[in-house]
C-alpha positions in Angstrom: 0.0 0.0 0.0 1.3 3.4 -0.9 1.8 5.7 2.1 0.3 9.2 2.2 2.5 11.4 4.4 1.5 14.8 5.8 4.3 17.2 6.6 3.7 19.9 9.1 5.9 23.0 8.7 7.5 25.1 6.0 11.1 25.9 6.9 14.5 24.6 5.7 14.2 21.7 8.1 10.9 20.7 6.6 12.2 21.1 3.0 15.0 18.6 3.9 12.3 16.2 5.3 10.2 16.6 2.2 13.2 15.8 0.0 14.0 12.7 2.0 10.5 11.3 2.0 8.8 12.5 -1.2 10.3 9.8 -3.6 8.7 7.0 -1.6 5.2 8.3 -0.8 2.4 10.6 -1.7 3.4 13.8 0.1 1.1 16.6 1.4 2.2 19.6 3.4 0.7 22.4 5.5 2.4 25.5 7.0 1.8 29.1 7.7 4.2 30.0 4.9 4.5 28.6 1.4 7.9 27.0 0.8 8.6 26.8 -2.9 10.9 23.8 -2.5 8.2 21.9 -0.6 5.6 23.0 -3.1 7.6 21.4 -5.9 7.6 18.0 -4.0 4.1 17.8 -2.6 0.8 17.0 -4.2 -0.7 19.9 -2.3 0.5 22.5 0.2 -2.3 24.0 2.3 -2.0 27.3 4.2 -2.5 26.4 7.9 -1.1 27.7 11.1 1.2 24.9 12.4 -0.3 25.3 15.9 -3.9 24.9 14.7 -4.4 21.2 15.7 -8.0 21.0 14.4 -7.1 22.4 11.0 -4.1 20.1 10.7 -6.2 17.1 11.5 -8.9 18.2 9.1 -6.3 18.3 6.3 -4.9 15.0 7.3 -8.4 13.5 7.1 -9.1 15.2 3.8 -6.1 13.6 2.1 -6.4 10.2 3.9 -2.9 10.6 5.5 -1.5 7.4 6.8 1.5 9.1 8.5 2.5 12.6 9.6 5.8 14.2 10.4 5.9 17.3 12.5 8.8 19.7 12.0 8.5 22.8 14.3 8.5 22.8 18.0 5.6 25.2 18.2 3.3 22.5 16.7 4.5 19.9 19.2 3.9 22.3 22.1 0.4 23.0 20.8 -0.4 19.2 20.9 -0.6 18.7 17.1 0.9 15.2 17.5 -1.6 14.3 20.2 -4.5 15.5 17.9 -3.3 13.5 14.9 -2.7 10.3 17.0 -6.2 10.7 18.4 -7.6 11.0 14.9 -5.9 7.8 13.8 -3.0 9.4 11.9 0.3 8.3 13.3 2.4 11.4 14.0 6.2 11.0 14.1 6.7 13.5 16.9 6.1 13.5 20.6 2.9 14.6 22.3 2.9 17.9 24.1 3.8 16.3 27.5 6.8 14.4 26.2 7.8 17.5 24.1 8.3 19.4 27.4 11.9 18.0 27.2 12.3 20.9 24.8 9.5 23.3 25.5 10.1 23.7 29.3 13.8 24.1 30.2 13.0 24.0 33.9 11.2 20.6 33.5 14.1 19.4 31.2 16.7 20.0 33.9 14.6 18.5 36.7 13.9 15.5 34.5 17.6 15.0 34.0 18.4 15.3 37.7 15.5 13.1 38.9 16.3 10.3 36.3 20.1 10.4 36.7 20.6 11.3 33.0 24.3 12.0 32.7 25.7 15.3 31.6 23.4 17.7 33.5 25.1 20.9 34.6 24.5 22.5 38.0 21.3 24.7 37.8 18.5 26.4 39.7 15.1 27.5 38.5 13.2 30.7 39.5 9.7 32.1 39.2 10.6 35.3 40.9 12.8 37.7 38.9 14.3 39.4 41.8 15.3 36.1 43.4 17.0 35.2 40.1 18.8 38.5 40.1 20.1 37.9 43.6 21.3 34.5 42.6 23.2 36.0 39.7 24.9 38.5 42.1 25.8 35.8 44.6 27.0 33.1 42.1 30.8 32.6 42.0 31.3 32.2 38.3 29.5 32.7 35.1 26.0 31.6 34.3 23.8 30.7 31.3 20.4 32.6 31.7 17.7 30.6 30.0 14.0 31.5 29.8 12.1 28.2 30.6 9.9 28.4 27.5 10.5 28.5 23.7 12.6 31.4 22.4 13.5 30.2 18.9 17.2 29.7 20.0 17.6 33.4 20.7 16.6 33.8 24.3 19.8 32.7 26.2 22.3 35.1 27.6 25.6 34.0 29.0 27.5 36.1 31.6 31.1 36.6 30.9 30.6 35.8 27.3 27.7 37.8 25.9 26.7 40.0 28.8 27.8 41.3 32.2 25.9 40.2 35.3 24.3 43.7 35.4 23.2 43.3 31.8 21.8 39.8 32.5 19.7 41.2 35.4 18.5 44.1 33.2 17.5 41.5 30.5 15.5 39.5 33.0 13.7 42.5 34.4 12.9 43.9 31.0 11.7 40.5 29.7 9.6 39.6 32.7 9.7 35.8 32.0 7.4 33.6 34.1 10.2 31.2 34.9 13.9 31.2 34.2 16.7 28.6 34.5 20.1 29.7 35.8 22.9 27.2 35.2 26.7 27.0 35.2 28.3 28.3 32.1 29.6 25.4 30.0 32.9 26.1 28.3 34.0 24.0 25.3 32.9 23.1 21.8 29.2 22.5 21.1 27.9 19.7 18.9 24.6 17.9 18.2 23.6 14.3 17.9 20.1 13.6 16.7 18.3 10.3 17.1 15.2 8.7 15.6 13.1 7.3 18.5 10.1 5.0 18.7 9.0 1.7 20.3 12.1 1.8 22.6 14.5 2.0 19.6 17.2 4.8 19.5 18.9 5.2 16.2 21.5 7.8 16.1 22.9 10.0 13.3 26.3 11.6 12.7 27.4 14.5 14.9 26.9 18.1 13.6 28.2 21.4 14.7 25.9 24.4 14.3 27.1 28.0 14.3 24.7 30.3 16.1 26.6 33.5 16.1 25.7 35.9 13.3 29.1 36.9 12.1 32.5 35.4 11.1 34.7 34.4 14.0 31.8 33.5 16.2 31.0 37.2 16.7 27.6 38.9 17.1 24.2 37.9 18.5 22.8 34.5 18.5 20.6 33.4 15.5 18.5 30.5 14.6 21.6 29.0 13.1 23.9 30.4 10.3 25.1 27.0 9.1 26.6 23.7 10.2 28.9 20.9 9.1 29.3 17.2 9.6 32.2 14.8 8.8 32.4 11.6 6.7 32.2 9.5 9.9 29.9 9.9 12.9 32.3 12.2 14.9 33.7 15.7 14.2 37.3 16.7 13.8 37.6 17.9 17.4 35.9 14.8 18.9 36.9 11.2 19.4 34.7 8.1 19.4 34.4 8.2 23.2 32.9 11.7 23.1 30.3 10.5 20.5 29.5 7.4 22.6 29.0 9.6 25.7 26.4 11.7 23.8 24.7 8.5 22.6 24.6 7.3 26.2 22.8 10.5 27.2 20.2 10.1 24.5 19.6 6.4 25.4 19.2 7.2 29.2 16.7 10.0 28.3 14.6 7.6 26.2 14.8 4.9 29.0 13.3 7.5 31.4 10.7 8.6 28.8 9.5 5.4 27.2 6.5 7.0 25.5 8.8 9.3 23.4 8.5 9.1 19.6 10.0 11.2 16.9 13.4 12.9 16.7 15.3 13.6 19.9 18.0 16.2 19.4 20.8 16.4 21.9 22.9 19.6 22.0 26.1 18.9 23.8 29.2 20.7 25.0 32.5 19.0 25.0 34.2 20.4 28.1 37.4 19.7 30.0 35.2 17.5 32.2 33.7 15.5 29.3 30.3 15.8 27.5 27.6 17.9 29.1 24.1 18.6 27.9 23.3 22.1 26.7 19.7 21.3 25.9 17.3 18.8 24.2 15.0 19.5 21.3 12.0 17.4 20.5 12.5 17.6 16.7 15.1 17.9 14.0 17.4 20.8 14.2 17.4 23.6 11.6 20.0 23.5 10.0 21.1 20.1 11.2 18.4 18.2 9.4 20.0 19.5 6.1 23.3 17.9 7.1 21.8 14.6 8.2 19.1 13.6 5.8 21.0 14.1 2.5 23.6 11.5 3.6 21.2 9.0 5.1 20.9 6.0 2.8 18.2 4.2 4.8 14.8 5.4 3.4 13.2 7.8 5.9 9.9 6.3 5.1 11.1 2.9 6.4 11.8 4.7 9.8 8.3 6.1 9.8 6.4 2.9 8.9 8.4 0.9 11.5 7.6 3.5 14.1 3.9 3.4 13.3 3.7 -0.4 13.1 5.3 -0.9 16.5 8.4 -2.5 15.1 12.1 -1.9 16.0 13.4 1.0 13.9 15.8 -0.1 11.1 19.5 0.3 11.6 20.6 3.5 9.9 23.2 3.6 7.1 24.9 6.8 6.0 27.1 7.5 3.1 30.7 8.3 4.2 30.5 11.9 3.0 30.9 15.3 4.8 28.4 18.1 4.6 28.6 21.9 4.9 25.5 24.0 5.2 25.4 27.8 4.9 22.4 30.0 5.3 21.7 33.1 3.3 20.0 35.7 5.4 18.7 39.3 4.8 20.7 42.3 5.7 20.5 43.2 9.4 19.5 39.7 10.5 18.9 38.8 13.3 18.5 42.1 15.2 17.1 44.4 12.5 16.4 42.3 9.4 15.4 44.0 6.1 12.4 42.3 4.4 10.9 42.8 0.9 14.1 42.6 -1.1 13.8 40.7 -4.4 16.2 37.8 -4.7 17.1 35.6 -7.7 17.8 32.0 -7.0 19.3 30.0 -9.9 18.6 26.4 -8.8 20.2 24.9 -12.0 23.4 26.8 -11.3 23.4 25.6 -7.7 23.1 22.0 -8.8 26.0 22.5 -11.3 28.3 23.8 -8.5 29.1 20.2 -7.4 30.1 19.1 -10.8 32.4 22.1 -11.3 33.9 22.3 -7.8 33.6 18.8 -6.2 34.7 15.3 -6.7 32.6 12.4 -8.2 31.0 12.1 -4.8 30.0 15.8 -4.7 26.5 17.2 -4.5 25.0 20.6 -4.1 21.6 21.0 -2.6 19.4 24.1 -2.0 16.8 24.3 0.8 14.3 27.1 1.0 13.5 28.4 4.5 11.5 31.7 4.6 10.9 33.5 1.3 7.9 35.4 0.1 7.0 33.9 -3.3 5.2 36.5 -5.4 4.1 36.4 -9.0 7.2 38.3 -10.1 9.7 36.3 -8.0 11.1 35.6 -4.5 11.4 38.3 -1.8 13.1 38.2 1.6 11.2 38.0 4.9 12.7 38.9 8.3 14.0 35.4 8.7 16.6 33.2 7.1 15.9 32.9 3.3 17.6 29.7 2.1 20.5 27.4 2.7 22.9 25.6 0.4 24.5 22.3 1.4 27.7 21.0 -0.1 28.2 17.2 0.2 31.5 15.5 -0.6 34.2 13.2 0.7 35.8 15.8 3.1 34.7 18.9 4.9 37.0 21.0 2.8 35.6 19.7 -0.5 32.0 20.0 0.8 32.7 23.6 1.8 34.1 24.4 -1.6 30.9 23.2 -3.1 28.8 25.2 -0.7 30.7 28.4 -1.5 30.3 27.8 -5.2 26.6 27.0 -4.8 26.1 30.3 -2.9 27.8 32.2 -5.6 25.5 30.6 -8.1 22.4 31.2 -6.1 22.5 34.9 -6.5 23.4 38.2 -4.7 21.7 40.4 -2.2 21.9 38.2 1.0 24.5 37.9 3.7 26.3 34.6 4.5 28.7 33.5 7.2 31.6 32.6 5.0 33.8 30.9 7.5 31.6 27.9 8.3 33.4 24.7 7.3 36.6 26.5 6.2 39.9 24.9 7.4 40.9 27.8 9.7 37.7 27.6 11.7 37.7 23.8 11.9 41.3 23.9 13.1 40.4 26.5 15.7 37.9 24.0 17.1 40.5 21.3 17.2 43.0 23.5 19.0 40.4 24.6 21.5 39.6 21.1 22.6 43.2 20.1 22.7 43.8 23.0 25.2 40.8 21.9 27.2 42.2 18.3 27.5 45.6 19.4 28.6 
């Protein structure tokens, strides 16, 4: 029987999911924006707010969906997976309660402490802003200041790195969050390992390093992610196999303590002088990390989905031994004062040719749309990230060369963090970890 899959969400992450699943199913999609890349792959894209569970269920029923994949965290928090499951459409994504592992950072840390999940930093949670400010004053060291709820990856402030203690207190008072988590500042190199989870199975994917800072050299404010890279094996150049296994142990312990979990479990880790620590969990694919992982996954994504729905063990995952480098193109002023409404030209054919001209026989260049305004006369920027290109090849260096060429081919008028995946920045990560291990 042919499967009919409903994809919820319209960003770069969802474009990567659509590309991975579309060849093997009848694909439908719904989102609050119209992603032209997803529209080219889906039989229909319906304009629906991703958090409107009733509307999503109605669409799933209309198209006789047999499976659903939920991309954004906002939909998970709104209980869209619960509503689809209740309507008889298996949703690959956790229900709202299980998704609290991402959507409630205070719950996340308490969950780790209570279930002896390794890698948890020292932390305290506060509902009173002034009590939190007093803790900041009294703490001997630097802190990560985290709103307990969702902030799109942009709500964290780190004393001694991004802000002073006085600025952190001013930020809390101005923001007036209901709850906040204050935890020890972790120093090291961040990396991500994502896992497919269902029926007790935990199937892990290669490690990825995202680059949150807006500008070259890790300068500027945090963003939703300016780009990322992965290597041809499961680790990254600054990691060893033991570091990767420690991250996998954390994911496995989390699922052991949360047996009802299904979907993607994303672990963001910090490799510190004291080993691997947990920065946070997400209850879905990362964006951009999905664009690194799915293009090199040789196991059909649909096989993962059907096994999850049918109550089977998930298949073992196979990945091609290739590296990936993803770079986002963003509007001028992003993320603090982004300019929208600028017309952009994207030459998809030239992007595809970039691999043939700048890579090896294993090379590939992929384009993923994120947030563009598609009008009759072309594409225009919004206030968010516009599109990403991904270079895929045998080494990080070759993949980066493809990504650069693909960006040149894609068109002008957008800003890119050029240093992602370049040898100098990768070596800086290696040197940093070597100093930590001394």
